[in-house]
C-alpha positions as CSV (number, residue, x, y, z in Angstrom):
1,S,12.4,2.4,4.2
2,C,9.6,4.2,6.0
3,D,8.6,4.0,9.7
4,A,5.3,5.8,9.9
5,R,2.0,5.7,8.1
6,L,0.5,9.0,7.1
7,R,-3.1,9.5,6.2
8,A,-4.1,9.3,2.5
9,L,-6.6,11.9,1.3
10,S,-8.2,9.9,-1.5
11,D,-8.0,6.7,-3.5
12,D,-9.6,8.2,-6.6
13,C,-7.6,8.7,-9.8
14,V,-8.8,11.0,-12.6
15,R,-7.0,11.9,-15.9
16,L,-8.3,14.9,-17.7
17,P,-7.5,16.1,-21.3
18,E,-4.0,17.4,-21.9
19,H,-5.1,21.1,-21.8
20,A,-6.3,20.7,-18.2
21,M,-4.7,19.9,-14.9
22,A,-6.4,18.0,-12.1
23,V,-5.7,16.3,-8.8
24,V,-5.2,12.6,-9.2
25,G,-5.3,12.0,-5.5
26,A,-3.1,11.6,-2.5
27,I,-1.0,8.5,-2.5
28,A,-1.2,6.1,0.4
29,V,2.3,6.1,2.0
30,M,3.3,2.5,2.9
31,C,5.2,1.7,6.0
32,A,7.8,-0.7,7.2
33,S,7.1,-3.6,9.5
34,V,7.7,-1.7,12.7
35,N,6.5,1.9,13.1
36,P,7.2,4.4,15.9
37,A,4.7,4.9,18.6
38,V,3.2,8.3,17.9
39,V,1.7,10.1,20.9
40,R,-0.3,13.3,20.4
41,R,-1.8,15.7,22.9
42,V,-5.5,16.2,22.2
43,V,-8.6,17.6,23.9
44,D,-11.9,15.7,23.8
45,A,-15.4,17.1,23.3
46,A,-15.7,17.7,27.0
47,G,-12.5,19.7,27.2
48,V,-10.5,17.0,28.9
49,A,-6.8,16.6,28.1
50,K,-6.1,13.2,26.5
51,L,-3.2,11.4,24.9
52,E,-3.8,9.8,21.5
53,I,-1.4,6.8,21.3
54,S,-1.0,5.2,17.9
55,L,0.9,1.9,17.8
56,S,1.7,-0.6,15.1
57,F,4.0,-3.7,15.5
58,S,4.8,-6.4,13.1
59,S,3.5,-9.0,15.6
60,R,0.5,-7.1,16.8
61,P,-2.6,-5.4,15.3
62,A,-2.4,-1.6,14.9
63,R,-4.1,0.2,17.7
64,T,-5.0,3.8,18.6
65,L,-5.9,4.6,22.2
66,R,-7.1,7.7,23.9
67,R,-6.0,7.9,27.5
68,P,-6.2,10.6,30.2
69,A,-3.1,12.8,30.1
70,G,-2.9,12.8,33.9
71,E,-3.3,9.1,34.7
72,A,-0.3,7.1,36.0
73,L,1.8,5.5,33.3
74,R,1.0,2.0,34.6
75,R,-2.7,2.5,33.6
76,S,-1.7,3.5,30.0
77,L,0.6,0.5,29.7
78,R,-2.0,-1.9,31.0
79,R,-4.5,-0.7,28.5
80,I,-1.9,-1.1,25.7
81,L,-1.4,-4.7,26.8
82,G,-5.1,-5.2,27.2
83,A,-4.4,-6.3,30.8
84,K,-6.6,-5.8,33.8
85,D,-5.8,-3.3,36.6
86,G,-4.8,-6.3,38.8
87,L,-1.5,-6.7,37.0
88,D,1.1,-5.5,39.5
89,D,4.2,-3.3,38.7
90,A,6.6,-6.2,38.7
91,A,4.6,-8.2,36.2
92,L,3.9,-5.1,34.2
93,A,7.6,-4.2,34.0
94,A,8.4,-7.7,32.5
95,L,5.8,-7.0,29.7
96,A,5.9,-3.2,29.0
97,Q,8.5,-0.5,29.6
98,L,9.0,3.1,28.5
99,R,12.7,4.1,28.3
100,R,14.5,7.4,28.2
101,G,17.3,8.2,25.8
102,D,19.9,7.0,28.3
103,G,18.3,3.6,28.5
104,S,16.8,4.2,32.0
105,V,13.2,2.9,32.6
106,I,10.5,5.4,33.4
107,E,8.7,4.6,36.6
108,H,5.2,3.4,36.3
109,G,3.9,6.0,38.8
110,V,4.9,9.0,36.6
111,A,2.0,10.9,35.0
112,A,1.4,9.6,31.5
113,E,2.0,12.9,29.7
114,E,5.3,13.5,31.5
115,A,6.4,9.9,30.8
116,W,5.6,9.8,27.1
117,A,7.2,13.3,26.6
118,A,10.4,12.0,28.1
119,A,10.4,8.6,26.4
120,T,12.4,7.6,23.3
121,E,11.5,3.9,23.3
122,L,8.6,1.7,24.1
123,R,9.1,-2.0,24.7
124,L,6.4,-4.6,24.6
125,G,7.7,-8.0,25.3
126,S,10.4,-8.7,22.7
127,D,9.2,-5.8,20.4
128,A,10.7,-2.3,20.6
129,M,9.7,0.9,18.9
130,S,10.8,4.5,19.0
131,V,8.5,7.1,20.5
132,M,7.5,10.3,18.8
133,F,5.7,12.8,21.1
134,D,3.7,15.5,19.4
135,P,5.9,15.4,16.3
136,P,5.6,18.1,13.7
137,E,3.2,16.9,11.0
138,V,1.5,17.8,7.8
139,M,-2.0,16.4,8.4
140,M,-3.6,17.3,5.1
141,L,-2.4,18.3,1.6
142,A,-4.5,19.3,-1.4
143,A,-3.8,21.0,-4.7
144,P,-6.1,23.2,-6.8
145,A,-8.8,21.3,-8.5
146,L,-8.1,22.8,-11.9
147,P,-4.7,24.5,-12.2
148,L,-3.7,26.0,-15.6
149,C,-0.5,26.3,-17.4
150,G,1.0,29.7,-16.8
151,T,-0.8,30.0,-13.5
152,P,1.0,29.4,-10.1
153,C,-0.2,26.2,-8.5
154,T,-0.3,26.7,-4.7
155,P,-1.4,23.7,-2.6
156,Y,-3.4,23.9,0.6
157,Y,-2.0,22.1,3.6
158,V,-2.7,21.8,7.3
159,T,0.0,21.4,9.9
160,R,0.2,20.3,13.5
161,C,2.9,21.2,16.0
162,C,4.7,23.3,13.4
163,E,4.2,26.5,11.4
164,R,3.2,26.4,7.8
165,S,6.3,28.4,7.0
166,D,8.4,25.6,8.4
167,V,7.1,23.1,5.8
168,V,9.2,22.4,2.7
169,L,7.2,21.9,-0.5
170,T,9.1,19.9,-3.2
171,W,7.9,19.8,-6.8
172,S,8.8,17.0,-9.2
173,C,7.8,15.8,-12.6
174,Q,7.6,12.2,-13.8
175,A,10.3,11.7,-16.5
176,A,8.4,8.9,-18.3
177,P,5.6,6.5,-17.6
178,P,6.7,3.1,-16.2
179,A,7.6,0.7,-19.0
180,G,5.0,-2.0,-19.7
181,G,2.0,0.0,-18.6
182,A,0.2,-0.8,-15.4
183,H,1.8,-3.3,-13.0
184,M,-0.5,-5.7,-11.2
185,N,0.0,-7.7,-8.1
186,R,-1.3,-11.2,-7.3
187,N,-4.5,-9.8,-5.9
188,G,-5.3,-7.9,-9.1
189,G,-4.4,-4.5,-7.8
190,N,-1.6,-2.2,-8.8
191,A,1.8,-3.2,-7.5
192,L,3.2,0.0,-6.0
193,D,6.4,0.9,-4.2
194,E,6.6,2.7,-0.8
195,R,5.8,6.1,-2.4
196,G,2.8,4.7,-4.2
197,D,4.5,4.5,-7.7
198,P,4.5,1.6,-10.1
199,P,7.9,0.0,-10.4
200,G,10.2,1.8,-12.9
201,S,8.8,5.3,-12.2
202,V,11.4,8.1,-12.5
203,W,10.8,11.5,-11.1
204,L,12.8,14.7,-11.8
205,Q,12.9,17.3,-9.1
206,L,11.8,20.7,-10.4
207,G,12.5,22.7,-7.2
208,Q,11.1,23.8,-3.9
209,G,8.8,26.6,-3.0
210,A,5.3,27.6,-1.9
211,S,4.0,27.3,-5.5
212,F,4.9,26.0,-9.0
213,T,3.9,27.4,-12.3
214,P,3.4,24.7,-15.0
215,T,4.5,25.6,-18.5
216,A,3.8,24.3,-22.0
217,E,6.5,21.7,-21.6
218,H,4.6,20.1,-18.7
219,V,1.3,19.6,-20.7
220,G,0.5,15.9,-20.5
221,A,3.0,15.3,-17.8
222,T,2.5,14.2,-14.2
223,L,3.6,16.5,-11.4
224,R,4.0,15.8,-7.7
225,V,4.2,18.0,-4.7
226,V,5.6,16.6,-1.4
227,A,5.1,18.5,1.9
228,T,7.9,17.8,4.4
229,P,7.5,19.0,8.0
230,P,10.5,20.2,10.0
231,A,12.7,17.8,12.0
232,L,11.3,14.9,10.1
233,R,12.7,11.8,11.8
234,C,11.7,8.6,10.0
235,E,8.4,8.9,8.2
236,L,7.8,9.7,4.5
237,P,6.3,13.1,4.0
238,L,2.7,13.5,2.8
239,Q,2.6,13.8,-1.0
240,Q,0.0,14.5,-3.7
241,T,0.2,13.8,-7.5
242,L,-1.2,16.1,-10.2
243,V,-1.8,15.5,-13.9
244,V,-1.1,18.5,-16.2
């Protein structure tokens, strides 16, 4: 299963003749019903330090909030709940809590940045989710527009809270197209698994490294590169599929 949604770069799919190689597009990585709360330190256009808080529960709409890093935790929690400032600490504690790894509750008067950095769990009513504070991420992944056989294929990728050298690039090749051709869901779209593949897809790992050189045996095949940041906790890594 997967516990985080990563941004897809494109929905477009293009297949070129077998003598060429082209980017098909980034695959949208699906997620499980409960995702972690991902909190990132950002700076707004005015140079003010903010926290970007991304939340997604099975029982609540997905939300992303930007809150002042220095405000009291109680204000952040009230905004997450959509409650007014009049909600007192006792009532707030019954509805929303941040907890440390030892299970202790973080006091509502603590500065938001300090509180989220120390938290491992957020509880909203009966829902609970893990907290990821400034996790290492691969924010963008793109392969050459027209790689050629015999020429190293080196993807471009952008990282956050980690070094590019810390990212592992894994290359694989689709062993065979899924049996029965395209699989359609009840809405008329492609029925895809959590990695964006039709059911029955089989991938063979080719190796890991900063680049991969397609050979004649890969002509007409589909290649995939997956970028995995360090200390990955529960999310699927960003991936991109190529056609050779």
